[in-house]
C-alpha positions, 0 to 999 in steps of 0.5 A: 545094143538096143539103146545105141541103135535107137540113138543111132536112128535118131541121129540119122532120122531126127537130129541134125536138121539141115538148112533146108529142114532136112535130116542128115540121112534125107540129105544123104538120100537126096544126094545120093539120088542126084548122084545116081541120076546124074551118073545114069543120065545122057551125055548131053551137055558135054563130056567135061561139063558132066564130069564136072557135075559128077565130081562136084556131087560126089564131093557133097556125097562124101562130105555128106557121109563124113558128116554123118560119120562124125555125128555118129561118132560124136553121138556115140561118144556122147553115149558112152560118156552118158554111160559112164555118167550113169554107171557113176551115178548108180555107184554114188547111189548105192554109196548113199543107200549104204551111208543112209542104211548105216545112218539108220542104224546109228540113229537105232543104236543112239535111241537105244542108248539114249533110252538106256541112259534115261532109265538109268538116270531115273534109277539114279534119281530114285536111288538118290531120294531113298539115300536122302530119306535114310540119311534123314532118318536114323538107322533101325537099330538107333531107332530101337535103342532109343525106343528101348530107352524111352520104354525103360524110362517110361516104365520107371516113371510108372513105377515111380508114380505107383510107389508114390500113390502107394505111399500117399494112399498109406499116408491118407490112411495114417492121417485119417487114423491120426485124426480119428485118434485125436477125436477120440482122445478128445472126447475122452479128455472132455468126458473126465473133465465132466465128471470132475466138475473142472473146466474143459480144455476148451474152456480154459 
């Protein structure tokens, strides 16, 4: 109500300036004073002339009042339209605010989903790398079986080398003994031949 009163006051005092620069209220006030002066004035100039003047001033006064009422109605209609537009704007503002809040919530939710998706992708990449390592390398059981087989073969080779070394050592001893025996026999043969005076086996 206070706003409407202010608007009406502006309408009557500051708007709709007449052709002489007067506001509607100023023009109405002047017209009313003219009518009062004419109504209370002397009867000089004849009754008919005075009546015609009063009738003319009254007509102008009525038109000015009607003009102010019309301007007031227009202004009131304009105020109602503006108020309705203000309510519509407020409703739109609330709708936009709610939509913005919903959009913010959706954005935050999407950010969480994106972070979770990135984490899942990182885990999948790590799992894939581990899977490739497992595929490229045999299982522990298979590797242990291969190691056991290689160790058995190595042990067998070492045992064979040990046996071969023992045999070689024995053969060396036997060969040395054989050489010693041959040398002894050769010495005995040479000694017997010398005693008999015959030629030695080397001389023959």
